N, C-alpha and C positions, 0 to 999 in steps of 0.2 A: 514475349517481343513485344513493344509495347507501343507500337504503332508505325507505322510508313507514311512519309509524308509525298507529297508530290504526286503526279498524274502517272501511268506507265506506258501512256503511248507512245513518249519519242518525244524527240527535240527534233524538230524538221530543220529540214535541209541537212542533216549530218547522216554521218555513214552507218551502215548497220552494226555496231558496236558496243556492246556493253561494257563499261569499265570499273570495277568494283576494285571499293577503296574500305579496308575494317580501320577503328579513327578510337580513340579513347585520349582528351586531352588534347588537339591537334590544330587550334587555331591560327599558330603561327605558320602550317604548313598548306593545310587542306586547299586554302583557294586559289597558291600556287598549282597543287602537284593539278586540279581541276582544269583550271587554264590551259594548261599544257596537254588536255585532251578533249578541248571543247569542241574537235571534228564529229565524238562520238555522238549516237544518237541517243544513251541511256546510260547514264552517269548514278551507281549507286553506292551509297553511304550506309555502313551497320555501323553502329555507334557502340559501345562498351560504356556508358555512365560519365560523358567529357563535363563536366564541372562546369568550360568555362564558355566559348564563343564556336564551337567547332562546327556544332549543329546548324545553327544560324548561317553561318557561314557557307555549310554543304549546300544548304537550301535555296542562297544567292548566288550561287554557284548554277543555279540549274539542277542540282542532284534530288534523285529518291531519298530518303534519310529513314532508316529501321533502327530502331531502339531498344535493347536487350538489355535486362538486368543483372543476368549472369555473367560470368567471363569463363567460357570451357576450353580455351587454348585458342591457341594460333591457328593453328589444323582449323578445327572444328568453326571458328568462326569466321574466315575465309568459306568454307561452303556454305552457311548459312547465307553470306553475299552471293555465291555463285546461284543456291538457287532464286534469289529473286532478278538473277538477271533477265533479259529475254531477247536478247537479238542470237542471230547465228553466231557471232564469235566474241570472243570474252579477254579483256586484259587485265591483270591483274595487277594494282599497285599498292606500294604503301602511302601512308600522308605525304613523309619526306622524298617523294621519289618525282621527277620531272622527264618527263620524255620529250626529248628534246628535236626542233624541227629535221633532221636526218630519219629520225626513226621516225617521227609523224607519218613521211614522206612514206618510207617503206612500209608501213601497216599499213596507209591506206591504197601500198599499191598490191598488199597480199588479200584485201577485202573486195578492189576492181576484176581482183582478173580470178581466175581458176587457180585455186590452192595447191602448192607440192606441197603438204606438209597440212596436215591436223594440228601439229603445234608446233612454235618456234621457241625459240631461244634468244636474248638478248643480252650484248655485254653493260653489266655494271660498273660505271665510274663514281666511287665513291670519297667522299671530301672526310675531314680526319680536323677538326679543330681549323675552319676556313681552309683547307686544301686538299687541291682531289689530289690523292695517288695514284701513281702511273708503276710502282711496282709494292710488293709488300705482299702479294696475291690476292690484292686487294681490284685488281685488274689484268688483263679480261676478265670481271667475274659471271659467268653465264648464268643467265640463271633462265628457266621454261615462263612465260608469262603471256603471252597471247597464242591462244588454243580456239580451236573450233567448239562450241559450247554441248556439251553429251558427250564428250568422249575422255573428259578428263575430271579429277579430282581430285584435292589436298587431300595429305595425308594426318591423320588421324595427331600428332605429335602436336604435346603442348606449346611447344619451340624449338622454333628452328625449321617448321613443318616443310616440306617440298608439292611439289604438284606431278601428280603420278598420272602419267601418257604411256597408251601402248603401243607407242615407236618411239622411233628416236627424234629427238624435234629438227626441224632446220633451223638454219644462222641467219638472223640478222644483223647489218653491219652497224645499225644508228648505236647512239648511246644512249640507257636510260642515265638520271643523275641520282646521286644518291647522297642525300643531305643527312648522313647519318651521326655524326657527332659535332655538331655545333660548337662545342667549347670541352673544357675538359671537366667542367661540372657535371653537363649532360652523359659525358663518356663515364665516368664513374656512376652514376645514380643506372645507369646501364646494365654499367660490366655486375654491379651490384643485384639487379635483377633477374638478367638475364642467365648469370651463373647459378643462383638459386632455381630458378626456374629446368635450368639442363641436371642439376647433379638430383634433383626431384624424379626427372624421369629417367635416368638413369635408373636411379635406388628401388623407384614400382617396376624397372624391368628386371630387378633382379640385381643391378652391378655392385662390385664394390671397392674402394679404394683404399689405401695406405698411404701413411705420412709421406714416407721418401719416396712414396707415388706419385704426388701429388706436386713434391718439389721437383721432382726429375721430368715431368708432366710439362710443368711452367718452364724449365731451362731449355727443353726440345720447342717449344710454342717458343719460344727469344729467338732458339738457332733459328729456325726453319722459315720464320717472319723474318728476320736483319738479312742472314746469312744466302739462306737456298733460292729463298724469293727475290736477294738483292733488293731487300727495303734500305740499305745502306745507301742505293743510288736516291732513295725519296729523301736523300740529308738528315736534317735534323728531329726534323715529325715525324721521318722513318722512323728513326730508333726511337722516339716517344710510342708511335703506336706499335714498336715491337714489344716493350716492356709493357702498354696495356694488355696487349692478346696474350702475352706470360701469365699478367697476373688474373685475367679474367678465366685463364685455363686452369692456373692452380688455384685459386677461388673453388672455381667449378668440385675439382675432387676434392679440394679439401671438406667443403660442405657434403660429398657425398661419402670423404670418409667417417663427417660427422653423422651422418643420419646411421649410417651400418652401423658406428659403438653404440648410440644412442639405442638402437633396436638391439643389440646382442645386450646389452644394461636390461633391456626393460624383459627379455626374456630369461636373463640371470638370476 
């Protein structure tokens, strides 16, 4: 760790909640993300080498910022942030997520009275190229984000990490907004990066793929998104989203096939 800025005593007048966020080059998102949780006593940002103004904007918003030179993967990085939390309750956010007023009020209610559970899931509403999707399997996309500190840890997965809790989480109803793909360029960049990381994780676990299998999985991903999950109800952008999900699935298994093919060639 390169350093931890700001004091850990907490923000006066706020509730006993630590908000943890991991970042890299998120100057366009981090200020609005932290502003949506200004009611929290402790804001923790763990940065992995941002080359823009992410760190400065996080500090300006009142966050404590820890900087690491390496990148261990999403799960381990989020556990680093969790280890820096100081409050009894923790809310984990991505930099491109925002807490809505309804969700804020529900979180405050949990913290101000005896909690019914140690962890809570929230419905996440994600946008695709400027439009919030109502179908396509994207909503309600429940994710466990609020939990009592000391009761949960993130999985060690390099990508698609999950919060591991001892029991079933209770449910909150307020939306968590997710501006995941503001434009097609961002979508294509993330598609390439995430398909590579997912393929590498599967390969390390001993999984293999075939060319026909990669095509079949891509076609199935489109059918599941557009037909079974009613993506057609999201209009033209639902069709574009279904194509994008199919592409991401196809490239993940194509890259997995390529990794296995290279490994077999080296052994041969």
